[in-house]
PDB file of all heavy atoms in Angstrom:
ATOM      1  N   MET A   1      -1.042  11.474 -25.036  1.00  0.00           N
ATOM      2  CA  MET A   1      -1.480  10.653 -23.892  1.00  0.00           C
ATOM      3  C   MET A   1      -0.343   9.786 -23.352  1.00  0.00           C
ATOM      4  O   MET A   1       0.234   8.951 -24.129  1.00  0.00           O
ATOM      5  CB  MET A   1      -2.709   9.730 -24.525  1.00  0.00           C
ATOM      6  CG  MET A   1      -3.380   8.965 -23.527  1.00  0.00           C
ATOM      7  SD  MET A   1      -4.934   8.317 -24.122  1.00  0.00           S
ATOM      8  CE  MET A   1      -4.707   6.636 -23.982  1.00  0.00           C
ATOM      9  N   ALA A   2       0.037   9.967 -22.198  1.00  0.00           N
ATOM     10  CA  ALA A   2       1.172   9.239 -21.585  1.00  0.00           C
ATOM     11  C   ALA A   2       0.588   8.007 -20.895  1.00  0.00           C
ATOM     12  O   ALA A   2      -0.356   8.165 -20.173  1.00  0.00           O
ATOM     13  CB  ALA A   2       1.847  10.164 -20.604  1.00  0.00           C
ATOM     14  N   GLU A   3       1.437   6.942 -21.051  1.00  0.00           N
ATOM     15  CA  GLU A   3       1.063   5.837 -20.300  1.00  0.00           C
ATOM     16  C   GLU A   3       1.793   5.747 -18.971  1.00  0.00           C
ATOM     17  O   GLU A   3       2.867   6.049 -18.841  1.00  0.00           O
ATOM     18  CB  GLU A   3       1.401   4.552 -21.060  1.00  0.00           C
ATOM     19  CG  GLU A   3       0.604   4.305 -22.276  1.00  0.00           C
ATOM     20  CD  GLU A   3       0.896   3.012 -22.917  1.00  0.00           C
ATOM     21  OE1 GLU A   3       1.253   2.119 -22.166  1.00  0.00           O
ATOM     22  OE2 GLU A   3       0.835   2.826 -24.182  1.00  0.00           O
ATOM     23  N   ASP A   4       1.029   5.504 -17.901  1.00  0.00           N
ATOM     24  CA  ASP A   4       1.607   5.424 -16.511  1.00  0.00           C
ATOM     25  C   ASP A   4       2.030   4.069 -16.184  1.00  0.00           C
ATOM     26  O   ASP A   4       2.615   3.867 -15.047  1.00  0.00           O
ATOM     27  CB  ASP A   4       0.581   6.013 -15.505  1.00  0.00           C
ATOM     28  CG  ASP A   4       0.374   7.422 -15.668  1.00  0.00           C
ATOM     29  OD1 ASP A   4       1.309   8.130 -16.179  1.00  0.00           O
ATOM     30  OD2 ASP A   4      -0.797   7.868 -15.451  1.00  0.00           O
ATOM     31  N   GLN A   5       1.671   3.029 -16.908  1.00  0.00           N
ATOM     32  CA  GLN A   5       1.914   1.606 -16.465  1.00  0.00           C
ATOM     33  C   GLN A   5       3.109   1.105 -17.366  1.00  0.00           C
ATOM     34  O   GLN A   5       3.235   1.507 -18.426  1.00  0.00           O
ATOM     35  CB  GLN A   5       0.672   0.752 -16.818  1.00  0.00           C
ATOM     36  CG  GLN A   5      -0.486   1.158 -15.936  1.00  0.00           C
ATOM     37  CD  GLN A   5      -1.730   0.236 -16.292  1.00  0.00           C
ATOM     38  OE1 GLN A   5      -1.678  -0.512 -17.144  1.00  0.00           O
ATOM     39  NE2 GLN A   5      -2.725   0.421 -15.417  1.00  0.00           N
ATOM     40  N   ASN A   6       3.839   0.375 -16.613  1.00  0.00           N
ATOM     41  CA  ASN A   6       5.007  -0.339 -17.243  1.00  0.00           C
ATOM     42  C   ASN A   6       4.647  -1.702 -17.614  1.00  0.00           C
ATOM     43  O   ASN A   6       4.438  -2.535 -16.631  1.00  0.00           O
ATOM     44  CB  ASN A   6       6.288  -0.260 -16.366  1.00  0.00           C
ATOM     45  CG  ASN A   6       7.472  -0.759 -17.089  1.00  0.00           C
ATOM     46  OD1 ASN A   6       7.477  -1.079 -18.325  1.00  0.00           O
ATOM     47  ND2 ASN A   6       8.585  -0.643 -16.503  1.00  0.00           N
ATOM     48  N   HIS A   7       4.542  -2.031 -18.831  1.00  0.00           N
ATOM     49  CA  HIS A   7       4.041  -3.433 -19.200  1.00  0.00           C
ATOM     50  C   HIS A   7       5.254  -4.418 -19.323  1.00  0.00           C
ATOM     51  O   HIS A   7       4.998  -5.556 -19.531  1.00  0.00           O
ATOM     52  CB  HIS A   7       3.279  -3.458 -20.530  1.00  0.00           C
ATOM     53  CG  HIS A   7       1.955  -2.737 -20.402  1.00  0.00           C
ATOM     54  ND1 HIS A   7       0.915  -3.121 -19.641  1.00  0.00           N
ATOM     55  CD2 HIS A   7       1.628  -1.430 -20.861  1.00  0.00           C
ATOM     56  CE1 HIS A   7      -0.110  -2.177 -19.645  1.00  0.00           C
ATOM     57  NE2 HIS A   7       0.433  -1.170 -20.348  1.00  0.00           N
ATOM     58  N   ASP A   8       6.428  -3.992 -19.123  1.00  0.00           N
ATOM     59  CA  ASP A   8       7.656  -4.837 -19.144  1.00  0.00           C
ATOM     60  C   ASP A   8       7.844  -5.706 -17.988  1.00  0.00           C
ATOM     61  O   ASP A   8       8.570  -6.745 -18.031  1.00  0.00           O
ATOM     62  CB  ASP A   8       8.820  -4.003 -19.510  1.00  0.00           C
ATOM     63  CG  ASP A   8       8.884  -3.344 -20.876  1.00  0.00           C
ATOM     64  OD1 ASP A   8       8.021  -3.774 -21.745  1.00  0.00           O
ATOM     65  OD2 ASP A   8       9.443  -2.226 -21.020  1.00  0.00           O
ATOM     66  N   GLU A   9       7.348  -5.312 -16.817  1.00  0.00           N
ATOM     67  CA  GLU A   9       7.520  -6.094 -15.534  1.00  0.00           C
ATOM     68  C   GLU A   9       6.662  -7.262 -15.468  1.00  0.00           C
ATOM     69  O   GLU A   9       5.490  -7.278 -15.798  1.00  0.00           O
ATOM     70  CB  GLU A   9       7.348  -5.083 -14.464  1.00  0.00           C
ATOM     71  CG  GLU A   9       8.329  -3.939 -14.307  1.00  0.00           C
ATOM     72  CD  GLU A   9       7.942  -3.087 -13.085  1.00  0.00           C
ATOM     73  OE1 GLU A   9       7.237  -3.434 -12.204  1.00  0.00           O
ATOM     74  OE2 GLU A   9       8.628  -2.020 -13.059  1.00  0.00           O
ATOM     75  N   ALA A  10       7.172  -8.338 -14.951  1.00  0.00           N
ATOM     76  CA  ALA A  10       6.352  -9.624 -14.782  1.00  0.00           C
ATOM     77  C   ALA A  10       5.410  -9.354 -13.562  1.00  0.00           C
ATOM     78  O   ALA A  10       5.650  -8.708 -12.580  1.00  0.00           O
ATOM     79  CB  ALA A  10       7.312 -10.700 -14.447  1.00  0.00           C
ATOM     80  N   PRO A  11       4.227  -9.831 -13.698  1.00  0.00           N
ATOM     81  CA  PRO A  11       3.261  -9.705 -12.535  1.00  0.00           C
ATOM     82  C   PRO A  11       3.703 -10.586 -11.454  1.00  0.00           C
ATOM     83  O   PRO A  11       4.439 -11.523 -11.654  1.00  0.00           O
ATOM     84  CB  PRO A  11       1.927 -10.212 -13.202  1.00  0.00           C
ATOM     85  CG  PRO A  11       2.368 -11.119 -14.328  1.00  0.00           C
ATOM     86  CD  PRO A  11       3.620 -10.613 -14.805  1.00  0.00           C
ATOM     87  N   GLY A  12       3.262 -10.181 -10.173  1.00  0.00           N
ATOM     88  CA  GLY A  12       3.549 -10.931  -9.019  1.00  0.00           C
ATOM     89  C   GLY A  12       2.936 -12.320  -9.135  1.00  0.00           C
ATOM     90  O   GLY A  12       1.851 -12.512  -9.749  1.00  0.00           O
ATOM     91  N   ARG A  13       3.595 -13.331  -8.476  1.00  0.00           N
ATOM     92  CA  ARG A  13       2.948 -14.643  -8.500  1.00  0.00           C
ATOM     93  C   ARG A  13       3.062 -15.268  -7.096  1.00  0.00           C
ATOM     94  O   ARG A  13       3.992 -14.896  -6.335  1.00  0.00           O
ATOM     95  CB  ARG A  13       3.667 -15.578  -9.465  1.00  0.00           C
ATOM     96  CG  ARG A  13       5.134 -15.747  -9.287  1.00  0.00           C
ATOM     97  CD  ARG A  13       5.731 -16.605 -10.297  1.00  0.00           C
ATOM     98  NE  ARG A  13       7.042 -16.940  -9.883  1.00  0.00           N
ATOM     99  CZ  ARG A  13       7.938 -17.807 -10.500  1.00  0.00           C
ATOM    100  NH1 ARG A  13       7.371 -18.380 -11.545  1.00  0.00           N
ATOM    101  NH2 ARG A  13       9.051 -18.071  -9.977  1.00  0.00           N
ATOM    102  N   VAL A  14       2.257 -16.088  -6.719  1.00  0.00           N
ATOM    103  CA  VAL A  14       2.217 -16.802  -5.491  1.00  0.00           C
ATOM    104  C   VAL A  14       2.633 -18.154  -5.737  1.00  0.00           C
ATOM    105  O   VAL A  14       2.160 -19.041  -6.479  1.00  0.00           O
ATOM    106  CB  VAL A  14       0.843 -16.881  -4.997  1.00  0.00           C
ATOM    107  CG1 VAL A  14       0.830 -17.662  -3.563  1.00  0.00           C
ATOM    108  CG2 VAL A  14       0.343 -15.395  -4.771  1.00  0.00           C
ATOM    109  N   ASP A  15       3.828 -18.469  -5.129  1.00  0.00           N
ATOM    110  CA  ASP A  15       4.435 -19.876  -5.199  1.00  0.00           C
ATOM    111  C   ASP A  15       4.737 -20.387  -3.861  1.00  0.00           C
ATOM    112  O   ASP A  15       4.512 -19.703  -2.844  1.00  0.00           O
ATOM    113  CB  ASP A  15       5.687 -19.916  -6.059  1.00  0.00           C
ATOM    114  CG  ASP A  15       6.763 -18.952  -5.735  1.00  0.00           C
ATOM    115  OD1 ASP A  15       6.556 -18.261  -4.777  1.00  0.00           O
ATOM    116  OD2 ASP A  15       7.826 -18.989  -6.447  1.00  0.00           O
ATOM    117  N   GLY A  16       5.358 -21.583  -3.801  1.00  0.00           N
ATOM    118  CA  GLY A  16       5.694 -22.185  -2.429  1.00  0.00           C
ATOM    119  C   GLY A  16       6.597 -21.318  -1.600  1.00  0.00           C
ATOM    120  O   GLY A  16       6.394 -21.302  -0.393  1.00  0.00           O
ATOM    121  N   VAL A  17       7.597 -20.787  -2.275  1.00  0.00           N
ATOM    122  CA  VAL A  17       8.632 -20.005  -1.498  1.00  0.00           C
ATOM    123  C   VAL A  17       7.886 -18.835  -0.901  1.00  0.00           C
ATOM    124  O   VAL A  17       8.225 -18.422   0.236  1.00  0.00           O
ATOM    125  CB  VAL A  17       9.669 -19.591  -2.465  1.00  0.00           C
ATOM    126  CG1 VAL A  17      10.672 -18.650  -1.680  1.00  0.00           C
ATOM    127  CG2 VAL A  17      10.495 -20.878  -2.813  1.00  0.00           C
ATOM    128  N   SER A  18       7.107 -18.160  -1.566  1.00  0.00           N
ATOM    129  CA  SER A  18       6.504 -16.948  -1.136  1.00  0.00           C
ATOM    130  C   SER A  18       5.425 -17.206   0.075  1.00  0.00           C
ATOM    131  O   SER A  18       5.320 -16.474   1.108  1.00  0.00           O
ATOM    132  CB  SER A  18       5.677 -16.111  -2.094  1.00  0.00           C
ATOM    133  OG  SER A  18       4.761 -16.950  -2.839  1.00  0.00           O
ATOM    134  N   ILE A  19       4.774 -18.313  -0.088  1.00  0.00           N
ATOM    135  CA  ILE A  19       3.880 -18.927   0.964  1.00  0.00           C
ATOM    136  C   ILE A  19       4.760 -19.045   2.250  1.00  0.00           C
ATOM    137  O   ILE A  19       4.371 -18.738   3.380  1.00  0.00           O
ATOM    138  CB  ILE A  19       3.043 -20.101   0.629  1.00  0.00           C
ATOM    139  CG1 ILE A  19       2.217 -19.821  -0.619  1.00  0.00           C
ATOM    140  CG2 ILE A  19       2.245 -20.638   1.623  1.00  0.00           C
ATOM    141  CD1 ILE A  19       0.860 -19.200  -0.361  1.00  0.00           C
ATOM    142  N   LEU A  20       5.862 -19.781   2.097  1.00  0.00           N
ATOM    143  CA  LEU A  20       6.718 -20.203   3.255  1.00  0.00           C
ATOM    144  C   LEU A  20       7.279 -18.872   3.977  1.00  0.00           C
ATOM    145  O   LEU A  20       7.331 -18.779   5.221  1.00  0.00           O
ATOM    146  CB  LEU A  20       7.852 -21.052   2.883  1.00  0.00           C
ATOM    147  CG  LEU A  20       7.450 -22.628   2.541  1.00  0.00           C
ATOM    148  CD1 LEU A  20       8.632 -23.406   2.061  1.00  0.00           C
ATOM    149  CD2 LEU A  20       6.965 -23.190   3.809  1.00  0.00           C
ATOM    150  N   TYR A  21       7.609 -17.972   3.165  1.00  0.00           N
ATOM    151  CA  TYR A  21       8.084 -16.568   3.598  1.00  0.00           C
ATOM    152  C   TYR A  21       7.022 -15.937   4.385  1.00  0.00           C
ATOM    153  O   TYR A  21       7.373 -15.433   5.491  1.00  0.00           O
ATOM    154  CB  TYR A  21       8.597 -15.745   2.459  1.00  0.00           C
ATOM    155  CG  TYR A  21       8.970 -14.398   2.900  1.00  0.00           C
ATOM    156  CD1 TYR A  21      10.174 -14.232   3.490  1.00  0.00           C
ATOM    157  CD2 TYR A  21       8.277 -13.281   2.818  1.00  0.00           C
ATOM    158  CE1 TYR A  21      10.661 -13.032   3.912  1.00  0.00           C
ATOM    159  CE2 TYR A  21       8.586 -12.018   3.229  1.00  0.00           C
ATOM    160  CZ  TYR A  21       9.822 -11.940   3.769  1.00  0.00           C
ATOM    161  OH  TYR A  21      10.257 -10.749   4.203  1.00  0.00           O
ATOM    162  N   ILE A  22       5.821 -15.869   3.967  1.00  0.00           N
ATOM    163  CA  ILE A  22       4.728 -15.178   4.671  1.00  0.00           C
ATOM    164  C   ILE A  22       4.359 -15.967   6.003  1.00  0.00           C
ATOM    165  O   ILE A  22       4.256 -15.316   6.975  1.00  0.00           O
ATOM    166  CB  ILE A  22       3.387 -14.981   3.753  1.00  0.00           C
ATOM    167  CG1 ILE A  22       3.811 -13.987   2.701  1.00  0.00           C
ATOM    168  CG2 ILE A  22       2.322 -14.485   4.549  1.00  0.00           C
ATOM    169  CD1 ILE A  22       2.823 -14.043   1.553  1.00  0.00           C
ATOM    170  N   LEU A  23       4.237 -17.307   5.818  1.00  0.00           N
ATOM    171  CA  LEU A  23       3.751 -17.987   6.924  1.00  0.00           C
ATOM    172  C   LEU A  23       4.968 -18.337   8.028  1.00  0.00           C
ATOM    173  O   LEU A  23       4.686 -18.458   9.241  1.00  0.00           O
ATOM    174  CB  LEU A  23       3.238 -19.347   6.637  1.00  0.00           C
ATOM    175  CG  LEU A  23       1.972 -19.293   5.700  1.00  0.00           C
ATOM    176  CD1 LEU A  23       1.419 -20.568   5.326  1.00  0.00           C
ATOM    177  CD2 LEU A  23       0.817 -18.577   6.474  1.00  0.00           C
ATOM    178  N   GLY A  24       6.181 -18.376   7.586  1.00  0.00           N
ATOM    179  CA  GLY A  24       7.235 -18.751   8.481  1.00  0.00           C
ATOM    180  C   GLY A  24       8.316 -17.587   8.736  1.00  0.00           C
ATOM    181  O   GLY A  24       8.665 -17.304   9.811  1.00  0.00           O
ATOM    182  N   GLY A  25       8.581 -16.853   7.705  1.00  0.00           N
ATOM    183  CA  GLY A  25       9.598 -15.907   7.746  1.00  0.00           C
ATOM    184  C   GLY A  25       9.273 -14.697   8.612  1.00  0.00           C
ATOM    185  O   GLY A  25      10.061 -14.197   9.464  1.00  0.00           O
ATOM    186  N   ILE A  26       7.994 -14.012   8.242  1.00  0.00           N
ATOM    187  CA  ILE A  26       7.636 -12.903   8.929  1.00  0.00           C
ATOM    188  C   ILE A  26       7.333 -13.177  10.433  1.00  0.00           C
ATOM    189  O   ILE A  26       7.860 -12.362  11.294  1.00  0.00           O
ATOM    190  CB  ILE A  26       6.312 -12.267   8.369  1.00  0.00           C
ATOM    191  CG1 ILE A  26       6.805 -11.822   6.921  1.00  0.00           C
ATOM    192  CG2 ILE A  26       5.779 -11.113   9.123  1.00  0.00           C
ATOM    193  CD1 ILE A  26       5.690 -11.295   6.024  1.00  0.00           C
ATOM    194  N   PRO A  27       6.675 -14.123  10.917  1.00  0.00           N
ATOM    195  CA  PRO A  27       6.517 -14.513  12.302  1.00  0.00           C
ATOM    196  C   PRO A  27       7.901 -14.733  12.967  1.00  0.00           C
ATOM    197  O   PRO A  27       8.111 -14.320  14.121  1.00  0.00           O
ATOM    198  CB  PRO A  27       5.678 -15.700  12.426  1.00  0.00           C
ATOM    199  CG  PRO A  27       4.804 -15.656  11.166  1.00  0.00           C
ATOM    200  CD  PRO A  27       5.709 -15.035  10.148  1.00  0.00           C
ATOM    201  N   ALA A  28       8.794 -15.366  12.275  1.00  0.00           N
ATOM    202  CA  ALA A  28      10.184 -15.606  12.910  1.00  0.00           C
ATOM    203  C   ALA A  28      10.821 -14.350  13.042  1.00  0.00           C
ATOM    204  O   ALA A  28      11.482 -14.110  14.155  1.00  0.00           O
ATOM    205  CB  ALA A  28      10.916 -16.510  11.914  1.00  0.00           C
ATOM    206  N   MET A  29      10.730 -13.448  12.180  1.00  0.00           N
ATOM    207  CA  MET A  29      11.454 -12.053  12.354  1.00  0.00           C
ATOM    208  C   MET A  29      10.864 -11.330  13.514  1.00  0.00           C
ATOM    209  O   MET A  29      11.497 -10.672  14.330  1.00  0.00           O
ATOM    210  CB  MET A  29      11.374 -11.289  11.096  1.00  0.00           C
ATOM    211  CG  MET A  29      12.232 -11.696  10.033  1.00  0.00           C
ATOM    212  SD  MET A  29      12.381 -10.655   8.565  1.00  0.00           S
ATOM    213  CE  MET A  29      10.770 -10.948   7.793  1.00  0.00           C
ATOM    214  N   VAL A  30       9.411 -11.419  13.583  1.00  0.00           N
ATOM    215  CA  VAL A  30       8.826 -10.708  14.779  1.00  0.00           C
ATOM    216  C   VAL A  30       9.271 -11.350  16.152  1.00  0.00           C
ATOM    217  O   VAL A  30       9.431 -10.579  17.048  1.00  0.00           O
ATOM    218  CB  VAL A  30       7.294 -10.786  14.504  1.00  0.00           C
ATOM    219  CG1 VAL A  30       6.564 -10.274  15.858  1.00  0.00           C
ATOM    220  CG2 VAL A  30       6.848  -9.974  13.374  1.00  0.00           C
ATOM    221  N   ALA A  31       9.257 -12.721  16.133  1.00  0.00           N
ATOM    222  CA  ALA A  31       9.668 -13.327  17.424  1.00  0.00           C
ATOM    223  C   ALA A  31      11.154 -12.936  17.663  1.00  0.00           C
ATOM    224  O   ALA A  31      11.481 -12.765  18.856  1.00  0.00           O
ATOM    225  CB  ALA A  31       9.488 -14.827  17.223  1.00  0.00           C
ATOM    226  N   PHE A  32      12.040 -12.814  16.795  1.00  0.00           N
ATOM    227  CA  PHE A  32      13.441 -12.425  17.009  1.00  0.00           C
ATOM    228  C   PHE A  32      13.556 -11.065  17.498  1.00  0.00           C
ATOM    229  O   PHE A  32      14.342 -10.840  18.561  1.00  0.00           O
ATOM    230  CB  PHE A  32      14.089 -12.563  15.683  1.00  0.00           C
ATOM    231  CG  PHE A  32      15.595 -12.020  15.626  1.00  0.00           C
ATOM    232  CD1 PHE A  32      16.584 -12.742  16.465  1.00  0.00           C
ATOM    233  CD2 PHE A  32      15.903 -10.839  15.189  1.00  0.00           C
ATOM    234  CE1 PHE A  32      17.845 -12.336  16.444  1.00  0.00           C
ATOM    235  CE2 PHE A  32      17.181 -10.247  15.268  1.00  0.00           C
ATOM    236  CZ  PHE A  32      18.134 -11.015  15.926  1.00  0.00           C
ATOM    237  N   PHE A  33      12.740 -10.097  16.959  1.00  0.00           N
ATOM    238  CA  PHE A  33      12.962  -8.818  17.512  1.00  0.00           C
ATOM    239  C   PHE A  33      12.334  -8.710  18.910  1.00  0.00           C
ATOM    240  O   PHE A  33      12.846  -7.953  19.708  1.00  0.00           O
ATOM    241  CB  PHE A  33      12.261  -7.766  16.584  1.00  0.00           C
ATOM    242  CG  PHE A  33      13.072  -7.552  15.237  1.00  0.00           C
ATOM    243  CD1 PHE A  33      12.493  -7.890  14.005  1.00  0.00           C
ATOM    244  CD2 PHE A  33      14.355  -7.179  15.267  1.00  0.00           C
ATOM    245  CE1 PHE A  33      13.213  -7.747  12.866  1.00  0.00           C
ATOM    246  CE2 PHE A  33      15.177  -7.115  14.163  1.00  0.00           C
ATOM    247  CZ  PHE A  33      14.511  -7.284  13.017  1.00  0.00           C
ATOM    248  N   VAL A  34      11.213  -9.386  19.137  1.00  0.00           N
ATOM    249  CA  VAL A  34      10.707  -9.359  20.464  1.00  0.00           C
ATOM    250  C   VAL A  34      11.659  -9.923  21.540  1.00  0.00           C
ATOM    251  O   VAL A  34      11.865  -9.392  22.595  1.00  0.00           O
ATOM    252  CB  VAL A  34       9.372 -10.106  20.515  1.00  0.00           C
ATOM    253  CG1 VAL A  34       8.981 -10.417  22.002  1.00  0.00           C
ATOM    254  CG2 VAL A  34       8.237  -9.241  19.798  1.00  0.00           C
ATOM    255  N   LEU A  35      12.408 -11.000  21.108  1.00  0.00           N
ATOM    256  CA  LEU A  35      13.258 -11.672  22.020  1.00  0.00           C
ATOM    257  C   LEU A  35      14.480 -10.668  22.201  1.00  0.00           C
ATOM    258  O   LEU A  35      14.932 -10.533  23.322  1.00  0.00           O
ATOM    259  CB  LEU A  35      13.762 -13.000  21.505  1.00  0.00           C
ATOM    260  CG  LEU A  35      14.834 -13.802  22.086  1.00  0.00           C
ATOM    261  CD1 LEU A  35      14.312 -14.136  23.497  1.00  0.00           C
ATOM    262  CD2 LEU A  35      15.359 -14.906  21.296  1.00  0.00           C
ATOM    263  N   LEU A  36      14.965 -10.164  21.044  1.00  0.00           N
ATOM    264  CA  LEU A  36      16.059  -9.181  21.235  1.00  0.00           C
ATOM    265  C   LEU A  36      15.651  -7.972  22.064  1.00  0.00           C
ATOM    266  O   LEU A  36      16.525  -7.631  22.951  1.00  0.00           O
ATOM    267  CB  LEU A  36      16.407  -8.686  19.774  1.00  0.00           C
ATOM    268  CG  LEU A  36      17.540  -7.845  19.637  1.00  0.00           C
ATOM    269  CD1 LEU A  36      18.893  -8.793  19.874  1.00  0.00           C
ATOM    270  CD2 LEU A  36      17.768  -7.364  18.216  1.00  0.00           C
ATOM    271  N   PHE A  37      14.530  -7.428  21.931  1.00  0.00           N
ATOM    272  CA  PHE A  37      14.141  -6.265  22.777  1.00  0.00           C
ATOM    273  C   PHE A  37      14.003  -6.725  24.210  1.00  0.00           C
ATOM    274  O   PHE A  37      14.314  -6.049  25.130  1.00  0.00           O
ATOM    275  CB  PHE A  37      12.775  -5.842  22.295  1.00  0.00           C
ATOM    276  CG  PHE A  37      12.200  -4.583  23.096  1.00  0.00           C
ATOM    277  CD1 PHE A  37      12.831  -3.366  22.973  1.00  0.00           C
ATOM    278  CD2 PHE A  37      11.143  -4.884  23.943  1.00  0.00           C
ATOM    279  CE1 PHE A  37      12.244  -2.320  23.601  1.00  0.00           C
ATOM    280  CE2 PHE A  37      10.706  -3.735  24.725  1.00  0.00           C
ATOM    281  CZ  PHE A  37      11.213  -2.540  24.543  1.00  0.00           C
ATOM    282  N   THR A  38      13.509  -7.912  24.563  1.00  0.00           N
ATOM    283  CA  THR A  38      13.266  -8.400  25.847  1.00  0.00           C
ATOM    284  C   THR A  38      14.625  -8.594  26.510  1.00  0.00           C
ATOM    285  O   THR A  38      14.756  -8.124  27.605  1.00  0.00           O
ATOM    286  CB  THR A  38      12.565  -9.743  25.867  1.00  0.00           C
ATOM    287  OG1 THR A  38      11.228  -9.478  25.226  1.00  0.00           O
ATOM    288  CG2 THR A  38      12.276 -10.284  27.271  1.00  0.00           C
ATOM    289  N   LEU A  39      15.666  -9.156  25.876  1.00  0.00           N
ATOM    290  CA  LEU A  39      16.935  -9.363  26.476  1.00  0.00           C
ATOM    291  C   LEU A  39      17.593  -8.095  26.635  1.00  0.00           C
ATOM    292  O   LEU A  39      18.360  -7.920  27.646  1.00  0.00           O
ATOM    293  CB  LEU A  39      17.808 -10.437  25.568  1.00  0.00           C
ATOM    294  CG  LEU A  39      17.280 -11.806  25.411  1.00  0.00           C
ATOM    295  CD1 LEU A  39      18.100 -12.578  24.415  1.00  0.00           C
ATOM    296  CD2 LEU A  39      17.350 -12.487  26.781  1.00  0.00           C
ATOM    297  N   GLY A  40      17.381  -7.150  25.760  1.00  0.00           N
ATOM    298  CA  GLY A  40      18.126  -5.849  25.936  1.00  0.00           C
ATOM    299  C   GLY A  40      17.502  -5.150  27.048  1.00  0.00           C
ATOM    300  O   GLY A  40      18.384  -4.496  27.874  1.00  0.00           O
ATOM    301  N   VAL A  41      16.313  -5.142  27.408  1.00  0.00           N
ATOM    302  CA  VAL A  41      15.647  -4.452  28.419  1.00  0.00           C
ATOM    303  C   VAL A  41      16.022  -5.111  29.818  1.00  0.00           C
ATOM    304  O   VAL A  41      16.368  -4.444  30.693  1.00  0.00           O
ATOM    305  CB  VAL A  41      14.079  -4.330  28.322  1.00  0.00           C
ATOM    306  CG1 VAL A  41      13.552  -3.975  29.534  1.00  0.00           C
ATOM    307  CG2 VAL A  41      13.806  -3.413  27.149  1.00  0.00           C
ATOM    308  N   LYS A  42      16.037  -6.439  29.828  1.00  0.00           N
ATOM    309  CA  LYS A  42      16.342  -7.101  31.071  1.00  0.00           C
ATOM    310  C   LYS A  42      17.925  -7.040  31.356  1.00  0.00           C
ATOM    311  O   LYS A  42      18.248  -6.877  32.472  1.00  0.00           O
ATOM    312  CB  LYS A  42      16.083  -8.631  30.996  1.00  0.00           C
ATOM    313  CG  LYS A  42      14.504  -8.821  31.141  1.00  0.00           C
ATOM    314  CD  LYS A  42      14.276 -10.313  31.186  1.00  0.00           C
ATOM    315  CE  LYS A  42      12.739 -10.443  31.411  1.00  0.00           C
ATOM    316  NZ  LYS A  42      12.294 -11.779  31.899  1.00  0.00           N
ATOM    317  N   GLY A  43      18.808  -7.091  30.298  1.00  0.00           N
ATOM    318  CA  GLY A  43      20.184  -7.020  30.396  1.00  0.00           C
ATOM    319  C   GLY A  43      20.568  -5.584  30.980  1.00  0.00           C
ATOM    320  O   GLY A  43      21.530  -5.396  31.795  1.00  0.00           O
ATOM    321  N   CYS A  44      20.039  -4.532  30.452  1.00  0.00           N
ATOM    322  CA  CYS A  44      20.532  -3.179  30.790  1.00  0.00           C
ATOM    323  C   CYS A  44      19.627  -2.621  31.914  1.00  0.00           C
ATOM    324  O   CYS A  44      20.125  -1.510  32.475  1.00  0.00           O
ATOM    325  CB  CYS A  44      20.362  -2.200  29.494  1.00  0.00           C
ATOM    326  SG  CYS A  44      21.418  -2.787  28.193  1.00  0.00           S
ATOM    327  N   GLY A  45      18.510  -3.078  32.303  1.00  0.00           N
ATOM    328  CA  GLY A  45      17.628  -2.537  33.232  1.00  0.00           C
ATOM    329  C   GLY A  45      17.007  -1.239  32.882  1.00  0.00           C
ATOM    330  O   GLY A  45      16.626  -0.402  33.699  1.00  0.00           O
ATOM    331  N   VAL A  46      16.919  -0.921  31.527  1.00  0.00           N
ATOM    332  CA  VAL A  46      16.349   0.264  30.995  1.00  0.00           C
ATOM    333  C   VAL A  46      14.875   0.026  30.749  1.00  0.00           C
ATOM    334  O   VAL A  46      14.508  -1.002  30.101  1.00  0.00           O
ATOM    335  CB  VAL A  46      16.980   0.685  29.662  1.00  0.00           C
ATOM    336  CG1 VAL A  46      16.335   2.006  29.047  1.00  0.00           C
ATOM    337  CG2 VAL A  46      18.538   0.996  29.840  1.00  0.00           C
ATOM    338  N   PRO A  47      14.029   0.743  31.296  1.00  0.00           N
ATOM    339  CA  PRO A  47      12.498   0.489  31.082  1.00  0.00           C
ATOM    340  C   PRO A  47      12.201   0.889  29.632  1.00  0.00           C
ATOM    341  O   PRO A  47      12.754   1.707  28.974  1.00  0.00           O
ATOM    342  CB  PRO A  47      11.856   1.611  32.052  1.00  0.00           C
ATOM    343  CG  PRO A  47      12.909   2.651  32.197  1.00  0.00           C
ATOM    344  CD  PRO A  47      14.204   1.998  32.109  1.00  0.00           C
ATOM    345  N   ALA A  48      11.240   0.029  29.123  1.00  0.00           N
ATOM    346  CA  ALA A  48      10.791   0.108  27.803  1.00  0.00           C
ATOM    347  C   ALA A  48      10.135   1.462  27.631  1.00  0.00           C
ATOM    348  O   ALA A  48       9.498   2.161  27.213  1.00  0.00           O
ATOM    349  CB  ALA A  48       9.946  -0.968  27.340  1.00  0.00           C
TER     350      ALA A  48
END
C-alpha cells in the first residue's frame, strides 16, 4: 500500500502577509498589466 500524501510539508496558513498579498498585490498586478496594455496599444496604434 503506497502513500500518496507527503506528511513532511507544513500546511498552508493564513497570516497578515498573505491577506495583504491577496487584497493588495493581485489587484495591483492586474491594474499594472491593464495600464501596460493600454499604453502599448495607444502608443503603437495596433488594435487589440
